[in-house]
Structure formats: structure tokens, C-alpha cells
C-alpha positions in Angstrom: 17.5 -43.8 20.4 18.3 -40.4 21.9 22.0 -39.3 21.9 23.1 -37.8 25.2 26.6 -36.5 25.9 27.5 -36.3 29.6 30.5 -34.0 29.7 32.9 -33.0 32.6 34.5 -29.6 32.2 37.8 -28.6 33.7 39.9 -31.7 33.0 43.5 -30.6 33.8 42.6 -28.0 36.4 43.9 -30.2 39.3 44.7 -33.8 40.0 41.7 -34.5 42.1 39.4 -33.3 39.3 41.4 -35.5 36.9 40.9 -38.6 39.1 37.2 -37.9 39.5 36.7 -37.7 35.7 38.7 -40.9 35.2 36.5 -42.7 37.8 33.3 -41.3 36.5 34.1 -42.5 33.0 35.3 -45.9 34.0 32.6 -46.7 36.5 29.8 -44.2 35.9 27.9 -42.5 33.1 30.4 -39.9 32.0 31.1 -40.0 28.2 33.2 -36.9 27.5 35.5 -34.3 29.1 36.9 -30.9 28.2 40.6 -30.4 28.7 42.2 -27.1 29.8 45.4 -26.5 27.8 46.6 -24.1 30.6 45.5 -26.3 33.4 48.1 -26.8 36.2 47.5 -30.6 36.0 47.5 -30.8 32.2 50.3 -33.3 31.9 48.7 -35.5 34.6 45.4 -35.4 32.7 47.0 -36.5 29.4 49.0 -39.4 30.9 46.5 -40.6 33.6 43.1 -39.9 32.0 43.3 -39.5 28.3 45.9 -42.1 27.3 44.4 -45.0 29.3 40.8 -44.2 28.2 40.6 -44.0 24.4 36.8 -44.2 24.5 36.5 -41.0 26.4 35.5 -38.1 24.2 37.9 -35.1 24.6 37.3 -31.4 23.8 39.4 -28.3 24.2 38.1 -26.3 27.1 39.3 -22.8 26.1 40.4 -20.8 29.1 40.8 -17.0 29.0 39.6 -16.2 32.6 41.9 -18.1 34.9 45.4 -19.4 35.3 48.3 -18.4 33.0 48.2 -17.9 29.2 49.8 -20.6 27.0 51.2 -17.7 24.9 54.1 -15.6 26.2 52.5 -12.7 28.2 54.1 -10.1 25.9 52.1 -11.6 23.0 48.7 -11.1 24.7 49.0 -8.0 27.0 45.3 -7.1 26.7 44.4 -10.5 28.2 46.9 -11.0 31.1 48.7 -9.3 33.9 52.4 -8.8 34.0 52.9 -12.3 35.5 50.9 -13.9 32.6 47.7 -14.5 34.6 44.4 -13.9 32.8 42.7 -10.8 34.3 39.2 -10.8 32.7 35.9 -12.4 33.4 33.0 -12.9 30.9 31.7 -9.4 31.1 35.0 -7.6 30.9 36.1 -9.8 28.0 32.8 -8.8 26.2 33.6 -5.1 26.9 37.2 -5.6 25.7 36.0 -7.1 22.4 33.6 -4.2 21.9 36.0 -1.3 22.9 39.3 -2.6 21.6 38.0 -5.0 19.0 40.9 -5.3 16.5 43.7 -5.7 19.0 41.7 -7.8 21.4 40.4 -10.2 18.8 43.9 -10.6 17.4 45.2 -11.5 20.8 42.3 -13.9 21.5 43.0 -15.6 18.3 46.7 -15.9 19.1 46.0 -17.4 22.6 43.3 -19.8 21.4 45.5 -21.0 18.6 48.3 -21.6 21.2 45.9 -23.7 23.2 44.9 -25.8 20.1 48.6 -26.2 19.3 49.4 -27.4 22.8 46.9 -30.2 22.5 48.3 -31.1 19.0 51.8 -31.1 20.4 50.7 -33.7 23.0 48.9 -35.8 20.3 45.5 -35.2 21.9 42.7 -35.6 19.3 39.7 -33.5 20.1 36.1 -33.9 19.0 34.7 -30.5 20.2 35.5 -27.2 21.6 33.9 -25.3 24.5 35.2 -22.9 27.1 35.7 -22.0 30.8 32.7 -19.8 31.8 31.3 -20.0 28.3 33.4 -17.2 27.0 33.5 -18.8 23.5 29.8 -17.6 23.2 31.0 -13.9 23.1 30.1 -13.0 19.4 33.5 -11.7 18.2 35.3 -14.5 20.0 32.9 -17.1 18.7 33.7 -16.3 15.1 37.4 -16.6 15.8 37.0 -19.9 17.6 34.8 -21.4 14.8 37.5 -20.4 12.3 40.2 -22.0 14.4 38.2 -25.1 15.0 37.8 -25.7 11.3 41.5 -25.0 10.8 42.5 -27.6 13.4 40.0 -30.2 12.2 37.8 -30.0 15.3 34.4 -31.1 14.1 32.0 -29.7 16.8 31.4 -26.8 19.2 29.1 -26.4 22.2 26.2 -24.0 21.7 25.4 -22.9 25.3 21.6 -22.9 25.1 19.5 -24.5 27.8 15.8 -25.1 27.0 12.9 -23.5 28.8 11.8 -26.8 30.3 15.0 -26.8 32.4 13.8 -23.5 34.0 10.5 -25.1 34.9 12.3 -28.0 36.6 14.0 -25.4 38.9 10.9 -23.6 40.0 10.4 -25.7 43.1 10.9 -23.6 46.2 14.1 -25.4 47.2 15.6 -24.6 43.8 14.8 -20.9 43.7 18.1 -19.6 45.1 20.0 -21.5 42.4 17.6 -20.4 39.7 18.0 -16.7 40.8 21.8 -17.0 40.7 22.1 -18.7 37.3 19.0 -17.4 35.4 20.7 -14.2 34.1 23.6 -16.2 32.7 21.1 -18.6 31.0 19.2 -15.7 29.4 22.4 -14.1 28.1 23.8 -17.3 26.7 20.5 -18.3 25.1 20.3 -14.9 23.3 23.9 -15.3 22.1 23.0 -18.8 21.0 20.4 -17.5 18.6 23.1 -15.5 16.8 25.9 -18.1 17.1 24.0 -21.1 15.9 23.7 -19.5 12.5 27.5 -19.1 12.2 28.7 -22.7 12.6 29.2 -24.0 9.0 30.5 -27.6 8.9 30.5 -27.8 12.7 28.2 -30.1 14.7 26.6 -29.3 18.0 24.0 -30.7 20.3 20.6 -29.0 20.0 20.5 -28.2 23.7 22.6 -28.4 26.8 21.7 -28.9 30.5 23.7 -27.8 33.4 23.7 -24.0 33.0 20.9 -23.2 35.4 22.2 -25.9 37.8 25.8 -25.0 37.2 28.1 -26.0 40.1 25.3 -28.0 41.7 24.4 -30.9 39.3 23.5 -33.4 42.0 21.8 -36.7 41.2 18.3 -35.2 41.1 19.3 -32.5 38.6 21.2 -35.1 36.5 18.2 -37.4 36.4 15.9 -34.4 35.6 18.2 -33.5 32.7 18.2 -37.1 31.4 14.4 -37.2 31.5 14.1 -33.8 29.8 16.4 -34.7 26.9 14.5 -34.6 23.6 14.8 -36.6 20.5 17.7 -34.5 19.2 21.2 -34.9 20.6 21.8 -33.2 24.0 24.6 -32.5 26.4 24.7 -32.4 30.2 27.5 -30.3 31.6 29.0 -31.4 34.9 31.9 -30.4 37.2 33.0 -33.5 39.2 35.8 -33.3 41.7 37.4 -34.8 44.7 38.2 -34.1 48.3 41.2 -32.0 49.3 41.9 -30.7 45.8 45.6 -29.8 45.1 45.2 -26.2 44.0 47.9 -24.4 42.1 48.5 -20.8 43.1 48.0 -19.6 39.6 44.3 -20.4 39.7 41.8 -17.6 40.2 40.2 -17.1 43.6 36.8 -18.0 42.1 38.2 -21.2 40.7 39.8 -22.2 44.0 36.5 -21.6 45.8 34.6 -23.6 43.2 37.1 -26.6 43.5 36.9 -26.6 47.3 33.1 -26.7 47.3 31.6 -30.0 48.6 29.4 -29.8 45.5 32.4 -31.2 43.4 32.1 -34.5 45.3 28.3 -34.4 45.1 28.5 -34.1 41.3 31.0 -37.0 41.2 28.7 -39.2 43.2 25.8 -38.4 40.9 27.8 -39.6 37.9 28.7 -43.0 39.5 25.3 -43.5 41.1 23.4 -46.6 39.7 20.2 -44.4 39.7 21.8 -42.3 36.9 22.4 -45.3 34.7 18.9 -46.6 35.5 17.4 -43.2 34.4 19.3 -43.5 31.1 17.9 -46.9 30.5 14.3 -45.8 31.3 14.7 -42.8 28.9 16.0 -45.0 26.1 19.2 -42.9 25.8 22.3 -43.9 23.9 25.6 -42.7 25.5 27.4 -40.5 23.1 30.4 -38.3 22.6 30.6 -35.3 20.3 32.3 -37.4 17.6 29.2 -39.7 17.6 27.0 -36.9 16.4 26.2 -37.3 12.7 27.6 -33.9 11.7 30.8 -34.5 13.6 31.3 -38.0 12.1 30.9 -36.6 8.6 33.3 -33.8 9.2 36.3 -35.9 10.6 36.9 -39.5 9.6 39.9 -40.3 11.7 37.9 -39.9 14.9 35.8 -42.9 14.1 38.5 -45.3 15.3 37.7 -44.6 19.0 35.7 -47.5 20.5 32.0 -46.9 21.0 31.0 -46.4 24.6 28.7 -48.9 26.3 27.4 -48.6 29.8 29.8 -50.4 32.0 28.8 -52.6 35.0 28.7 -50.5 38.1 31.6 -50.5 40.5 31.2 -47.6 42.7 34.6 -46.4 44.0 35.2 -44.1 47.0 35.3 -40.4 46.3 38.6 -39.6 44.6 41.2 -37.8 46.6 
């Protein structure tokens, strides 16, 4: 059977997102989530989502573009403002690694290590690493993160490459605005993936991901399209479920606050708990998976085998989390 990881990014960013992820795993098709070490609702995520759900795959969602650093601000001055908030986006981080390579990479390594250490201190076992806004795909940063992943025993990494077939699925007239918005990002990430996939010794990764072109708007139709497009090799669908009236911390970036307030967060949640999503998986002969269920990941780390294997649960559709 095909292996398909259905992952929710941004676990820990706020409590309403945490509740949506918990509900989508318990009563929907979600199999995995990526935890933000610097998320304002980090402790809530650990105690209310991760501890009660040992079958949920957990990754480190490296964040270098929003919120406050885990490291003291004086240790990473190239990355943060005086108050410790990250001050770069994807493109400015790319420029930083090119123009101030040595000092910037040293500080990136320091901060990413601090994020790994925070999860270790809270006894959170992770089966993969990815990042907020895909910044781990920046070449110099990717090499650092691969090295740290191996050091901390993390067996897998997301390679942010979405296949061409996903572009074709978005060429319907109603999809063109979303395609125009996300296509440049998809092209850049796919080019970086050509380079980065050759630099992941001993780390597993799905052969393709879905949810870059539809980023932020993975409704039921797009989730079903991604399920149907999944090939014989392992794949991942990236989602961002959330709830109504999110409790937003003042340290979050304006972009993140707008994203979390969007009604699309609730639409993505509803897609994950909709019986039609489960039916699509059954029709496509798909096995639910986490990163630790991938062959390369299982061979790399033995102690992650103890988590129970996921099975599709009987549907009990809850109300939209608040």
C-alpha cells in the first residue's frame, strides 16, 4: 500500500490550533504534527496534545521567522531584534546566509540547537524536522539542520518538493489566483530540493509533498486531490488546521496573526475530519503513516518503533475547536 503522511504544521502556535490538531488526529485523518519550540502555546501542546496521543507523529517545526528566539537575544543578534523577536523572512534569511555567511550560520546553528534542546528537555521524541515557511530549505541552513538532526537522533527531514501533477490540478479557472500566489514559492523550493535531496545521508524523507501550491487553503477538494495524486512512493500532505477566535500572543508576527485569523484555518480543520477524506484514502489504497513509519526512518532510530501504529478511527465529527 501507499504510505501517506498527513501533517499539521504550527503545533504550539496558539491553543486553538493545538485543539484543532488534537481533534483532527483523534477523529479525522491527521497522522502527524510539527511542533514549534518557540510557540506561545508550546507547553499546552505538550501536555494537551502530545502526551495524550502517543500515536501522533511529532516533528520539530524550526521557526526563525516569527515569535521570539529560544536562545538569549544576545546570542543571536543577526536573527532577532532587541526584544528577541525574529526579524527576517525567507528571502532576507537567504540574503543573510549569503552576505554574512560565517556569523549568520553560526547563529542559526545555535538557535536551531536550542530548539532541539527544548524538545529534548520536555521529553518530546521527534521523528522528523521541517520549518516555518520552509526556511530549512535554504542551502547553507539545510546543511546545518541535517547535521543537527543526525546529532539529536532525528531520523527524517521534509524535502519541500511538490510534483508537477499538483500544478495541473490547480489550473482550473477558480484555482488560478492561488496558483499565481504560490507558484513562485513552489518553483524556488523545487529547485532547492534538487540540491538538498543529495545532501541527506542517513535521513529519510517522503519523495514528494503536497500543500505548497495550495498553502493556506487546503480545503476538502485539495486534500482529496492530493490523496488521489499520491504515487507509489511515500508522500506527505501539509496542512494548517485551526479554530475560531484564536488566542494570539503579541509576539507573533503580523503575517502569522493574519494567517491564524483566516477562516481557512477552520476550513482546513473541517477537511481533515470530513468522512469524504477518509473515503478517498480507502479508495486510493493508502496506508496512514508518520515519518517514523518510513523505511529509512525506522532503520535509523529503533526507539521510535514503540509508538502504536495508526489505524483509521471511526468518525466522530466534533464541532470546530475554539
